[in-house]
C-alpha positions as CSV (number, residue, x, y, z in Angstrom):
1,X,87.0,77.0,91.0
2,X,84.6,79.4,92.7
3,X,84.8,81.4,95.9
4,X,81.7,82.4,97.8
5,X,81.4,84.9,100.6
6,X,78.9,87.2,102.2
7,X,79.8,90.7,103.1
8,X,77.9,94.0,103.8
9,X,74.6,92.4,102.8
10,X,75.9,91.1,99.5
11,X,76.1,87.4,98.5
12,X,79.1,87.3,96.2
13,X,80.4,84.5,94.0
14,X,83.8,84.8,92.3
15,X,84.6,82.6,89.4
16,X,88.4,82.4,90.0
17,X,89.8,81.7,86.5
18,X,87.5,84.0,84.5
19,X,87.5,86.7,87.1
20,X,83.7,87.0,86.8
21,X,82.0,88.3,89.9
22,X,78.3,87.6,90.6
23,X,76.1,89.2,93.2
24,X,73.1,86.8,93.8
25,X,70.2,86.3,96.1
26,X,70.2,83.8,99.0
27,X,68.6,81.0,96.9
28,X,71.0,81.3,94.0
29,X,73.9,81.5,96.4
30,X,73.0,78.2,98.0
31,X,72.2,76.5,94.7
32,X,75.7,77.4,93.4
33,X,77.3,76.0,96.6
34,X,75.5,72.7,95.9
35,X,75.9,72.6,92.1
36,X,79.1,70.6,91.8
37,X,78.5,68.2,94.7
38,X,74.8,67.3,94.3
39,X,72.4,66.1,91.7
40,X,69.5,68.2,90.5
41,X,67.0,66.3,92.6
42,X,69.2,66.6,95.7
43,X,69.5,70.4,95.1
44,X,65.7,70.7,94.6
45,X,65.1,68.8,97.8
46,X,67.6,70.8,99.8
47,X,66.5,74.2,98.6
48,X,62.8,73.7,98.8
49,X,63.2,72.4,102.4
50,X,65.2,75.5,103.3
51,X,63.0,78.0,101.4
52,X,59.4,76.7,101.4
53,X,58.3,79.7,99.2
54,X,60.6,78.5,96.4
55,X,59.1,76.1,93.9
56,X,60.9,73.2,92.1
57,X,60.5,75.0,88.8
58,X,62.3,78.0,90.2
59,X,65.2,75.9,91.4
60,X,65.5,74.2,88.0
61,X,65.4,77.6,86.3
62,X,68.3,78.8,88.5
63,X,70.2,75.6,87.7
64,X,69.8,76.3,84.0
65,X,71.1,79.9,84.5
66,X,74.1,78.4,86.2
67,X,74.7,76.0,83.4
68,X,74.5,78.8,80.8
69,X,77.1,80.8,82.8
70,X,79.3,77.8,82.9
71,X,79.0,77.2,79.1
72,X,80.0,80.9,78.6
73,X,83.0,80.6,80.8
74,X,81.7,82.8,83.6
75,X,81.1,80.2,86.3
76,X,83.0,77.1,87.2
77,X,85.5,77.9,84.4
78,X,88.6,75.8,83.9
79,X,92.1,76.8,84.8
80,X,93.7,77.6,81.4
81,X,96.9,79.0,82.9
82,X,98.5,76.2,85.0
83,X,100.4,74.6,82.0
84,X,101.5,78.0,80.8
85,X,102.8,79.4,84.1
86,X,106.3,78.2,83.9
87,X,106.6,78.9,80.2
88,X,105.7,82.5,81.0
89,X,108.6,82.8,83.4
90,X,111.1,81.0,81.2
91,X,110.7,83.7,78.6
92,X,113.6,86.2,78.3
93,X,112.8,89.1,80.6
94,X,114.1,92.6,80.5
95,X,114.7,94.8,83.5
96,X,112.1,97.5,83.8
97,X,112.7,99.0,87.3
98,X,115.4,99.7,89.8
99,X,115.2,100.5,93.5
100,X,118.2,102.8,94.1
101,X,119.3,102.6,97.7
102,X,120.5,106.2,97.6
103,X,121.3,106.3,101.3
104,X,122.0,103.5,103.7
105,X,121.5,105.8,106.6
106,X,118.5,107.5,108.3
107,X,117.7,110.4,110.5
108,X,114.9,108.4,112.3
109,X,115.3,105.4,114.6
110,X,112.2,103.5,113.9
111,X,112.0,100.4,116.1
112,X,110.4,98.1,113.5
113,X,112.6,99.1,110.6
114,X,113.4,96.0,108.4
115,X,116.4,97.9,107.1
116,X,118.1,98.1,110.5
117,X,117.6,101.9,110.7
118,X,118.7,102.2,107.1
119,X,122.0,100.4,107.4
120,X,120.6,97.0,106.1
121,X,122.7,95.2,108.7
122,X,125.9,96.7,107.2
123,X,127.8,100.0,107.3
124,X,126.2,103.4,106.7
125,X,126.8,104.6,103.2
126,X,125.6,107.1,100.6
127,X,125.4,106.4,96.9
128,X,127.8,108.4,94.8
129,X,126.7,110.1,91.6
130,X,129.0,107.8,89.6
131,X,127.3,104.7,91.0
132,X,123.8,106.2,90.3
133,X,124.8,107.2,86.8
134,X,126.0,103.7,86.1
135,X,122.8,102.3,87.5
136,X,120.8,104.4,85.0
137,X,123.1,103.1,82.2
138,X,122.7,99.5,83.4
139,X,118.9,99.9,83.4
140,X,118.9,101.3,79.8
141,X,121.3,98.5,78.6
142,X,119.1,95.8,80.1
143,X,115.6,97.1,79.3
144,X,115.5,95.9,75.7
145,X,112.8,97.7,73.7
146,X,110.8,98.6,76.7
147,X,110.3,102.4,76.8
148,X,108.8,103.1,80.2
149,X,111.3,102.5,83.0
150,X,110.9,103.1,86.7
151,X,113.4,104.2,89.3
152,X,112.6,104.4,93.0
153,X,114.8,106.5,95.3
154,X,114.8,104.5,98.6
155,X,116.8,104.3,101.8
156,X,117.3,104.6,104.7
157,X,116.2,108.2,104.0
158,X,116.9,109.3,100.4
159,X,116.8,113.0,101.2
160,X,120.0,112.6,103.2
161,X,121.6,112.3,99.8
162,X,119.3,114.7,97.9
163,X,122.0,116.4,95.8
164,X,122.9,113.0,94.2
165,X,119.2,112.2,93.7
166,X,118.9,115.4,91.7
167,X,122.1,114.7,89.6
168,X,120.9,111.2,88.8
169,X,117.5,112.5,87.6
170,X,119.2,115.2,85.5
171,X,121.5,112.6,83.9
172,X,118.6,110.2,83.2
173,X,116.6,113.0,81.6
174,X,119.6,114.0,79.4
175,X,119.8,110.5,77.8
176,X,116.2,109.3,77.7
177,X,115.4,110.7,74.3
178,X,118.6,109.3,72.9
179,X,117.6,105.8,73.9
180,X,113.9,106.2,73.4
181,X,113.2,105.7,77.1
182,X,110.8,107.5,79.5
183,X,111.8,107.4,83.2
184,X,109.3,107.6,86.0
185,X,110.8,108.4,89.4
186,X,109.4,107.6,92.8
187,X,110.7,109.1,96.1
188,X,110.0,107.5,99.5
189,X,110.7,109.8,102.5
190,X,110.1,110.0,106.2
191,X,109.5,113.7,105.8
192,X,112.1,115.1,108.2
193,X,114.1,116.9,105.5
194,X,111.2,117.9,103.3
195,X,111.4,121.6,102.3
196,X,110.3,123.7,99.4
197,X,113.3,122.7,97.3
198,X,112.4,119.0,97.7
199,X,108.8,119.7,97.0
200,X,109.6,121.7,93.8
201,X,111.9,119.0,92.6
202,X,109.5,116.1,93.4
203,X,106.5,117.9,91.8
204,X,108.6,118.4,88.6
205,X,110.3,115.1,88.3
206,X,108.6,112.4,90.4
207,X,105.7,110.4,89.1
208,X,104.9,109.4,92.7
209,X,106.0,110.1,96.2
210,X,105.5,107.9,99.2
211,X,105.2,109.7,102.6
212,X,105.7,107.6,105.7
213,X,103.2,108.2,108.5
214,X,101.7,105.7,110.9
215,X,98.5,107.6,111.8
216,X,97.5,109.0,115.1
217,X,100.2,110.9,117.0
218,X,100.5,108.5,119.8
219,X,100.7,105.5,117.4
220,X,103.2,107.2,115.1
221,X,105.5,108.5,117.9
222,X,105.6,105.2,119.6
223,X,107.8,103.5,117.0
224,X,108.9,106.3,114.6
225,X,111.3,108.3,116.7
226,X,114.1,110.7,116.0
227,X,117.7,109.7,116.8
228,X,117.4,111.5,120.2
229,X,114.3,109.5,121.0
230,X,111.5,112.0,120.5
231,X,108.5,111.4,118.3
232,X,108.5,112.7,114.7
233,X,104.8,113.3,114.2
234,X,104.7,117.0,114.9
235,X,107.8,117.6,112.8
236,X,106.6,115.8,109.6
237,X,102.8,116.2,109.5
238,X,102.8,119.9,108.5
239,X,105.4,119.2,105.9
240,X,103.4,116.4,104.4
241,X,100.3,118.5,104.3
242,X,102.1,121.3,102.5
243,X,103.7,118.7,100.2
244,X,100.4,117.2,99.2
245,X,98.7,120.6,98.8
246,X,101.5,121.8,96.5
247,X,101.3,118.5,94.6
248,X,97.6,119.1,93.8
249,X,96.5,116.1,96.1
250,X,97.6,113.6,93.5
251,X,100.6,111.4,92.7
252,X,101.4,110.4,96.2
253,X,100.7,107.8,98.9
254,X,100.8,108.4,102.7
255,X,101.9,105.0,103.8
256,X,101.7,103.6,107.3
257,X,102.5,100.4,109.2
258,X,100.2,98.8,111.8
259,X,101.4,96.5,114.5
260,X,100.0,94.7,117.5
261,X,100.0,98.1,119.2
262,X,97.3,99.5,116.9
263,X,95.2,96.7,115.6
264,X,92.4,99.3,115.4
265,X,94.3,100.7,112.4
266,X,91.3,102.1,110.7
267,X,91.3,104.9,113.3
268,X,94.8,105.7,112.0
269,X,93.6,105.7,108.4
270,X,90.6,107.9,109.2
271,X,92.9,110.2,111.2
272,X,95.2,110.6,108.1
273,X,92.1,111.3,106.0
274,X,91.0,113.9,108.4
275,X,94.4,115.5,108.1
276,X,93.6,116.0,104.4
277,X,95.4,112.9,102.9
278,X,93.2,110.9,100.5
279,X,95.7,108.5,98.9
280,X,96.4,106.0,101.7
281,X,98.2,102.7,102.3
282,X,98.5,100.8,105.6
283,X,100.7,97.7,105.7
284,X,100.9,95.0,108.4
285,X,104.2,94.9,110.1
286,X,106.6,92.0,109.2
287,X,109.0,91.4,112.0
288,X,110.6,88.8,114.3
289,X,108.1,86.7,116.3
290,X,110.0,87.8,119.4
291,X,109.2,91.5,118.9
292,X,106.6,92.9,121.3
293,X,104.6,94.6,118.5
294,X,104.4,91.4,116.3
295,X,100.9,90.7,115.0
296,X,99.4,87.5,116.6
297,X,96.8,85.0,115.4
298,X,94.6,86.4,118.2
299,X,94.7,89.7,116.4
300,X,93.2,88.2,113.2
301,X,89.5,88.5,114.0
302,X,90.0,92.2,115.0
303,X,92.0,92.9,111.8
304,X,89.3,91.2,109.6
305,X,86.7,93.4,111.2
306,X,88.9,96.5,110.7
307,X,89.2,95.8,106.9
308,X,85.4,95.5,106.7
309,X,84.9,98.7,108.7
310,X,87.3,100.4,106.3
311,X,85.5,99.2,103.2
312,X,82.1,100.3,104.4
313,X,83.3,103.7,105.5
314,X,85.0,104.2,102.2
315,X,81.7,103.5,100.4
316,X,79.9,106.0,102.7
317,X,82.5,108.7,102.2
318,X,82.3,108.2,98.4
319,X,78.6,108.7,98.5
320,X,79.1,111.9,100.5
321,X,81.5,113.2,97.9
322,X,84.7,112.9,100.0
323,X,86.3,109.7,98.8
324,X,89.6,108.2,99.9
325,X,91.8,105.7,98.1
326,X,93.2,102.7,99.9
327,X,96.0,101.0,98.0
328,X,95.0,97.4,98.8
329,X,91.4,98.0,97.7
330,X,92.4,99.1,94.2
331,X,91.2,96.4,91.8
332,X,89.7,96.5,88.3
333,X,87.1,93.8,87.7
334,X,86.6,94.8,84.1
335,X,90.2,94.3,83.0
336,X,93.0,94.5,85.4
337,X,96.6,93.1,85.0
338,X,97.4,90.8,82.1
339,X,97.7,87.1,82.9
340,X,101.5,87.3,82.9
341,X,101.4,89.8,85.7
342,X,98.7,87.9,87.6
343,X,101.0,84.8,87.5
344,X,104.4,86.4,88.0
345,X,103.7,89.2,90.4
346,X,106.1,92.1,91.1
347,X,109.0,90.8,89.0
348,X,111.5,90.9,91.8
349,X,114.8,89.3,90.9
350,X,114.0,89.4,87.2
351,X,112.3,92.6,86.0
352,X,113.0,94.5,89.2
353,X,116.2,94.8,91.1
354,X,117.6,96.8,94.1
355,X,120.9,98.6,93.9
356,X,123.1,99.2,97.0
357,X,125.1,102.4,97.4
358,X,128.2,100.6,96.1
359,X,126.4,99.1,93.1
360,X,125.5,95.5,94.2
361,X,122.3,94.0,92.8
362,X,119.7,92.2,94.9
363,X,116.2,90.9,94.0
364,X,114.5,93.7,95.9
365,X,115.0,96.0,98.9
366,X,114.0,93.3,101.4
367,X,116.9,91.0,100.3
368,X,119.6,93.6,100.5
369,X,122.4,92.5,102.9
370,X,121.7,88.8,102.5
371,X,124.7,87.6,100.6
372,X,122.9,84.4,99.4
373,X,120.8,86.7,97.3
374,X,123.6,88.9,95.9
375,X,122.7,88.8,92.2
376,X,125.7,90.7,90.7
377,X,126.5,94.3,90.2
378,X,125.7,97.2,87.9
379,X,129.0,96.9,86.0
380,X,129.1,93.1,85.3
381,X,125.4,92.6,85.4
382,X,123.5,89.6,86.9
383,X,125.8,86.7,87.3
384,X,124.0,84.7,90.0
385,X,121.8,83.0,87.4
386,X,120.9,80.2,89.9
387,X,119.0,82.6,92.1
388,X,117.6,84.5,89.1
389,X,116.2,81.3,87.8
390,X,114.6,80.7,91.2
391,X,112.8,84.0,90.9
392,X,111.9,83.3,87.3
393,X,110.0,80.2,88.4
394,X,108.5,81.9,91.5
395,X,104.9,82.5,90.7
396,X,101.4,81.7,91.7
397,X,101.8,78.1,90.4
398,X,105.1,77.4,92.0
399,X,103.7,77.0,95.5
400,X,101.9,73.8,96.3
401,X,100.0,75.6,99.1
402,X,98.5,77.9,96.5
403,X,97.1,75.1,94.3
404,X,93.5,75.4,95.6
405,X,93.6,79.0,96.7
406,X,90.9,81.3,95.2
407,X,93.1,84.4,95.6
408,X,96.2,83.3,93.7
409,X,95.6,85.3,90.6
410,X,95.2,88.4,92.7
411,X,98.4,87.9,94.8
412,X,100.5,86.1,92.3
413,X,101.6,83.8,95.0
414,X,102.5,86.5,97.5
415,X,105.7,88.4,98.4
416,X,108.8,86.3,97.8
417,X,110.7,88.2,100.5
418,X,108.0,87.7,103.1
419,X,107.8,84.0,102.2
420,X,111.6,83.7,102.5
421,X,111.8,85.4,105.9
422,X,108.8,83.3,107.2
423,X,109.8,79.9,105.7
424,X,113.3,80.1,104.4
425,X,112.2,79.7,100.8
426,X,111.0,82.2,98.3
427,X,108.4,79.7,97.1
428,X,107.1,79.2,100.6
429,X,104.0,80.8,101.9
430,X,103.7,83.5,104.6
431,X,100.5,82.2,106.0
432,X,99.6,85.2,108.1
433,X,100.0,87.5,105.2
434,X,97.9,85.3,103.1
435,X,95.0,85.5,105.5
436,X,95.1,89.2,105.6
437,X,95.4,89.5,101.8
438,X,92.4,87.3,101.2
439,X,90.3,89.4,103.6
440,X,91.4,92.6,101.8
441,X,90.4,91.1,98.4
442,X,87.0,90.1,99.7
443,X,86.5,93.7,100.9
444,X,87.8,95.2,97.6
445,X,85.5,92.9,95.5
446,X,82.5,93.8,97.7
447,X,83.2,97.5,97.2
448,X,83.2,97.0,93.4
449,X,79.9,95.1,93.6
450,X,78.4,97.8,95.8
451,X,79.4,100.5,93.3
452,X,78.2,98.5,90.3
453,X,74.8,97.9,91.8
454,X,74.3,101.5,92.7
């Protein structure tokens, strides 16, 4: 399978199953598009008619180059993974990461919050140290021989339970050598309670921090309000700037959400860059189709254009010596994830679990509160093996809609939670998200091509 597209003056051909990317001229681009469906004579006739300056011998030479690439597995390569995909997921998996819901409460009242303002459609709650300690023990006990383990402090707003965060980290550090483990902690915060104590702790203990900011003041304040209804932009931006500066401008992401209200989201990204933030992420909102800020299909052409504007501007800024990183454009064409990861994705429900303040286990944070996806708890372990097996078999080859999709080894079949909320099945397809993902991948590949050619 191949995928061809034109972007920013480049003619790009992706060989899906080898991952090889070719930047070619117009003639070669058209010959490749005809190669599998036309005979050599038909290709010669078509190409010489379209390009009178091209000779038959030149067309034949290009066809021979294509055949050499095919023989070497770099073009029109076969899918070697389809028969292995389910065997991959049937292997015994160990847990490598937990998302600790340290606080089911929040000091903001963001209108689009999937977690129902931090409560996850339940009661407000804070995780106790005893539950957090047991969660660390559970992770160690179920991680097998894996050394590197990840723990995300999540909410609601984790800093509303900061003392327990610190105690959990202290405990984990006290036992990691004993069990030959290395913990990497991530903290996600809305910034309201950030102070020097938080910054000092995070800079010492957290491999990464995620800072929530939607961009321009009017955009951010429209949906990210305090409990009393005022905007939070002026409160958090100086704190984030201080945080990032103290952090050495690394090991963080400023993460935003764009909605129908700001389909021109590149202006929010560039605004954040102008504030001094260089590590950026901007996610499309996932919400009810009845919400006034839901993204529509009429928004798609604008959003496609925005992703292209972003890619081109990032290339320009890099040439000027002031680069920014965009999370969704981070791909490695020389290596990248192993095939297991390409097929299985994030590992939700198998390698990655979310822990509620009272110790229940869910496949990930987006399933918390849905009792159908209660997996067990941190004392007895995973006992909902039926649901766990669903997730084990949830991969890029489990979805019929993905069969002929060129992007499936980049998205691994997409987000199970988004699929579930859109279709009622974790092996469904969230079509809108797919469309945006494929556009992002085209832009990311184009950027790599541009950098390589320069």
